PALOLUM-834922 format. One record per residue (C-alpha): residue number from 0; x, y, z. Coordinates in steps of 0.001 Angstrom, whole numbers. Example, Ala and Ser with C-alpha at 12.3 -4.5 7.8 and 13.67 -1.06 7.14 Angstrom:
2
<marza doke="0" X="12300" Y="-4500" Z="7800"/>
<marza doke="1" X="13670" Y="-1060" Z="7140"/>
This chain:
180
<marza doke="0" X="15754" Y="-21874" Z="-30395"/>
<marza doke="1" X="14319" Y="-18494" Z="-31288"/>
<marza doke="2" X="14685" Y="-15426" Z="-29087"/>
<marza doke="3" X="13214" Y="-11955" Z="-29236"/>
<marza doke="4" X="15472" Y="-8946" Z="-28825"/>
<marza doke="5" X="14154" Y="-8520" Z="-25268"/>
<marza doke="6" X="14995" Y="-12140" Z="-24410"/>
<marza doke="7" X="18512" Y="-11680" Z="-25805"/>
<marza doke="8" X="18938" Y="-8472" Z="-23821"/>
<marza doke="9" X="17979" Y="-10305" Z="-20613"/>
<marza doke="10" X="20324" Y="-13172" Z="-21411"/>
<marza doke="11" X="23348" Y="-11109" Z="-22503"/>
<marza doke="12" X="22694" Y="-7940" Z="-20434"/>
<marza doke="13" X="24001" Y="-5418" Z="-23021"/>
<marza doke="14" X="23865" Y="-4745" Z="-26768"/>
<marza doke="15" X="27651" Y="-4941" Z="-26831"/>
<marza doke="16" X="27611" Y="-8475" Z="-25395"/>
<marza doke="17" X="24878" Y="-9480" Z="-27854"/>
<marza doke="18" X="26960" Y="-8160" Z="-30794"/>
<marza doke="19" X="29986" Y="-10100" Z="-29499"/>
<marza doke="20" X="27932" Y="-13318" Z="-29415"/>
<marza doke="21" X="26676" Y="-12669" Z="-32952"/>
<marza doke="22" X="30234" Y="-12061" Z="-34209"/>
<marza doke="23" X="31388" Y="-15241" Z="-32451"/>
<marza doke="24" X="28622" Y="-17201" Z="-34191"/>
<marza doke="25" X="26914" Y="-18294" Z="-30985"/>
<marza doke="26" X="23711" Y="-16583" Z="-32008"/>
<marza doke="27" X="22497" Y="-15170" Z="-35307"/>
<marza doke="28" X="20063" Y="-12436" Z="-36245"/>
<marza doke="29" X="17286" Y="-13998" Z="-38313"/>
<marza doke="30" X="15459" Y="-10731" Z="-38938"/>
<marza doke="31" X="14691" Y="-7562" Z="-37054"/>
<marza doke="32" X="13816" Y="-8462" Z="-33478"/>
<marza doke="33" X="14365" Y="-12227" Z="-33878"/>
<marza doke="34" X="17545" Y="-14131" Z="-33052"/>
<marza doke="35" X="18403" Y="-17819" Z="-33023"/>
<marza doke="36" X="21070" Y="-20131" Z="-31680"/>
<marza doke="37" X="20637" Y="-22169" Z="-34895"/>
<marza doke="38" X="21849" Y="-21095" Z="-38304"/>
<marza doke="39" X="18413" Y="-21480" Z="-39917"/>
<marza doke="40" X="14851" Y="-21315" Z="-38685"/>
<marza doke="41" X="11588" Y="-21932" Z="-40498"/>
<marza doke="42" X="9648" Y="-18881" Z="-41599"/>
<marza doke="43" X="6606" Y="-20257" Z="-39754"/>
<marza doke="44" X="8545" Y="-20305" Z="-36472"/>
<marza doke="45" X="9772" Y="-16751" Z="-37082"/>
<marza doke="46" X="6253" Y="-15460" Z="-37810"/>
<marza doke="47" X="4963" Y="-17233" Z="-34713"/>
<marza doke="48" X="7735" Y="-15663" Z="-32582"/>
<marza doke="49" X="7175" Y="-12178" Z="-34039"/>
<marza doke="50" X="3432" Y="-12283" Z="-33304"/>
<marza doke="51" X="2990" Y="-14452" Z="-30174"/>
<marza doke="52" X="-547" Y="-13194" Z="-29450"/>
<marza doke="53" X="-1852" Y="-13840" Z="-32958"/>
<marza doke="54" X="-3683" Y="-17004" Z="-34018"/>
<marza doke="55" X="-3323" Y="-18618" Z="-37441"/>
<marza doke="56" X="-6702" Y="-18647" Z="-39173"/>
<marza doke="57" X="-8497" Y="-19114" Z="-42515"/>
<marza doke="58" X="-6229" Y="-20291" Z="-45368"/>
<marza doke="59" X="-3254" Y="-20898" Z="-43070"/>
<marza doke="60" X="-5282" Y="-22913" Z="-40565"/>
<marza doke="61" X="-6979" Y="-24965" Z="-43293"/>
<marza doke="62" X="-3553" Y="-25853" Z="-44673"/>
<marza doke="63" X="-1994" Y="-26683" Z="-41279"/>
<marza doke="64" X="-4970" Y="-28911" Z="-40432"/>
<marza doke="65" X="-4570" Y="-30790" Z="-43733"/>
<marza doke="66" X="-7959" Y="-29703" Z="-45060"/>
<marza doke="67" X="-6434" Y="-28377" Z="-48275"/>
<marza doke="68" X="-3208" Y="-28897" Z="-50160"/>
<marza doke="69" X="-3190" Y="-25314" Z="-51427"/>
<marza doke="70" X="-252" Y="-23535" Z="-49808"/>
<marza doke="71" X="-1334" Y="-20047" Z="-48718"/>
<marza doke="72" X="522" Y="-17134" Z="-50314"/>
<marza doke="73" X="484" Y="-15242" Z="-46986"/>
<marza doke="74" X="268" Y="-16073" Z="-43318"/>
<marza doke="75" X="-3318" Y="-15446" Z="-42181"/>
<marza doke="76" X="-3329" Y="-14189" Z="-38597"/>
<marza doke="77" X="-6089" Y="-12889" Z="-36384"/>
<marza doke="78" X="-5350" Y="-10563" Z="-33495"/>
<marza doke="79" X="-7299" Y="-8715" Z="-30844"/>
<marza doke="80" X="-9241" Y="-5725" Z="-32167"/>
<marza doke="81" X="-6958" Y="-3369" Z="-30205"/>
<marza doke="82" X="-3712" Y="-4884" Z="-31493"/>
<marza doke="83" X="-1241" Y="-2881" Z="-33520"/>
<marza doke="84" X="-1516" Y="-3245" Z="-37277"/>
<marza doke="85" X="985" Y="-5761" Z="-38613"/>
<marza doke="86" X="3013" Y="-4172" Z="-41405"/>
<marza doke="87" X="4741" Y="-7359" Z="-42499"/>
<marza doke="88" X="4031" Y="-8019" Z="-46218"/>
<marza doke="89" X="4018" Y="-11791" Z="-45560"/>
<marza doke="90" X="1037" Y="-11476" Z="-43204"/>
<marza doke="91" X="-2663" Y="-10870" Z="-43801"/>
<marza doke="92" X="-4100" Y="-9624" Z="-40544"/>
<marza doke="93" X="-7684" Y="-9840" Z="-39339"/>
<marza doke="94" X="-9037" Y="-8276" Z="-36170"/>
<marza doke="95" X="-11240" Y="-10128" Z="-33699"/>
<marza doke="96" X="-14187" Y="-7852" Z="-32971"/>
<marza doke="97" X="-16111" Y="-10477" Z="-30985"/>
<marza doke="98" X="-13690" Y="-11119" Z="-28106"/>
<marza doke="99" X="-13480" Y="-14703" Z="-29318"/>
<marza doke="100" X="-9725" Y="-15067" Z="-29833"/>
<marza doke="101" X="-9506" Y="-17812" Z="-27198"/>
<marza doke="102" X="-12530" Y="-19687" Z="-28560"/>
<marza doke="103" X="-11142" Y="-22885" Z="-30082"/>
<marza doke="104" X="-7516" Y="-21747" Z="-29916"/>
<marza doke="105" X="-5039" Y="-24609" Z="-29634"/>
<marza doke="106" X="-1294" Y="-25032" Z="-29802"/>
<marza doke="107" X="-440" Y="-27279" Z="-32725"/>
<marza doke="108" X="2824" Y="-28845" Z="-33788"/>
<marza doke="109" X="3483" Y="-28414" Z="-37500"/>
<marza doke="110" X="6776" Y="-29633" Z="-39004"/>
<marza doke="111" X="8524" Y="-29307" Z="-35645"/>
<marza doke="112" X="7222" Y="-25806" Z="-34914"/>
<marza doke="113" X="4534" Y="-24993" Z="-32352"/>
<marza doke="114" X="1934" Y="-22459" Z="-33426"/>
<marza doke="115" X="-1378" Y="-21141" Z="-32160"/>
<marza doke="116" X="-4207" Y="-22025" Z="-34509"/>
<marza doke="117" X="-7951" Y="-22462" Z="-34221"/>
<marza doke="118" X="-9100" Y="-26073" Z="-33931"/>
<marza doke="119" X="-10919" Y="-27816" Z="-36790"/>
<marza doke="120" X="-14324" Y="-27227" Z="-35254"/>
<marza doke="121" X="-13811" Y="-23468" Z="-35017"/>
<marza doke="122" X="-12367" Y="-23423" Z="-38531"/>
<marza doke="123" X="-15488" Y="-25115" Z="-39916"/>
<marza doke="124" X="-17564" Y="-22274" Z="-38471"/>
<marza doke="125" X="-15087" Y="-19720" Z="-39865"/>
<marza doke="126" X="-15217" Y="-21377" Z="-43289"/>
<marza doke="127" X="-18984" Y="-20998" Z="-43428"/>
<marza doke="128" X="-18979" Y="-17455" Z="-42001"/>
<marza doke="129" X="-16412" Y="-16347" Z="-44581"/>
<marza doke="130" X="-17487" Y="-18464" Z="-47552"/>
<marza doke="131" X="-17877" Y="-15406" Z="-49792"/>
<marza doke="132" X="-14139" Y="-14677" Z="-49457"/>
<marza doke="133" X="-13117" Y="-18007" Z="-50987"/>
<marza doke="134" X="-13106" Y="-19305" Z="-54532"/>
<marza doke="135" X="-15939" Y="-21797" Z="-55041"/>
<marza doke="136" X="-13571" Y="-24729" Z="-55790"/>
<marza doke="137" X="-11471" Y="-23977" Z="-52713"/>
<marza doke="138" X="-14562" Y="-23830" Z="-50492"/>
<marza doke="139" X="-15908" Y="-27117" Z="-51903"/>
<marza doke="140" X="-12534" Y="-28845" Z="-51423"/>
<marza doke="141" X="-12463" Y="-27926" Z="-47739"/>
<marza doke="142" X="-16148" Y="-28787" Z="-47133"/>
<marza doke="143" X="-15549" Y="-32147" Z="-48818"/>
<marza doke="144" X="-12590" Y="-32828" Z="-46520"/>
<marza doke="145" X="-14705" Y="-31896" Z="-43497"/>
<marza doke="146" X="-17377" Y="-34405" Z="-44592"/>
<marza doke="147" X="-14721" Y="-37142" Z="-44644"/>
<marza doke="148" X="-13765" Y="-36291" Z="-41054"/>
<marza doke="149" X="-17227" Y="-35603" Z="-39647"/>
<marza doke="150" X="-17086" Y="-38484" Z="-37131"/>
<marza doke="151" X="-13806" Y="-37160" Z="-35709"/>
<marza doke="152" X="-15227" Y="-33694" Z="-35000"/>
<marza doke="153" X="-16855" Y="-32484" Z="-31794"/>
<marza doke="154" X="-20343" Y="-31542" Z="-33041"/>
<marza doke="155" X="-21309" Y="-29937" Z="-29734"/>
<marza doke="156" X="-18263" Y="-27628" Z="-29901"/>
<marza doke="157" X="-19171" Y="-26631" Z="-33470"/>
<marza doke="158" X="-22676" Y="-25692" Z="-32347"/>
<marza doke="159" X="-21312" Y="-23733" Z="-29356"/>
<marza doke="160" X="-18915" Y="-21783" Z="-31600"/>
<marza doke="161" X="-21709" Y="-21072" Z="-34067"/>
<marza doke="162" X="-23874" Y="-19675" Z="-31247"/>
<marza doke="163" X="-21129" Y="-17404" Z="-29908"/>
<marza doke="164" X="-19996" Y="-15986" Z="-33264"/>
<marza doke="165" X="-21873" Y="-13768" Z="-35748"/>
<marza doke="166" X="-24029" Y="-15281" Z="-38515"/>
<marza doke="167" X="-25346" Y="-18061" Z="-36253"/>
<marza doke="168" X="-28405" Y="-18816" Z="-38384"/>
<marza doke="169" X="-26393" Y="-18979" Z="-41631"/>
<marza doke="170" X="-23800" Y="-21265" Z="-40048"/>
<marza doke="171" X="-26375" Y="-23649" Z="-38558"/>
<marza doke="172" X="-28350" Y="-23887" Z="-41818"/>
<marza doke="173" X="-25215" Y="-24470" Z="-43881"/>
<marza doke="174" X="-23978" Y="-27117" Z="-41450"/>
<marza doke="175" X="-27261" Y="-29030" Z="-41807"/>
<marza doke="176" X="-27358" Y="-28678" Z="-45595"/>
<marza doke="177" X="-23704" Y="-29219" Z="-46563"/>
<marza doke="178" X="-21848" Y="-31008" Z="-43789"/>
<marza doke="179" X="-23966" Y="-33191" Z="-41468"/>
């Protein structure tokens, strides 16, 4: 199990006691601010523990939902507009300027780790809103995979997300033309 430094401090009371536990092998330091009672942890779990208020989005979310087989080079996270800038080189951070961080946010199990990610319906809206940021082939691959799953999606939720997020008209037109 992963622990933050604060959680370890509560559990072991002092830095001295924490160091003793590390030396004894009961707990190990994975990276700055993250400790584990296991010898190894997945990088995804570590990123999720480091940034508990962030939500995986865009390329990361498409991959975790199985909409693409292209493994993202970075972890794509979105945070509140007032959040501190993430200086981790493994992370690409986006800021939510619409107070919509909870809109479509779910907890998803991926390879034994639990992460916060936007649901497929929200990600379809995000794909269309951000289509200019993606390579044409990548965009078409994901749209094609959405078409295959169209009967599994909640169409009403997609329309609600499109109404609450910027570029409503573009999203609705693209949905009619390319997806439905």
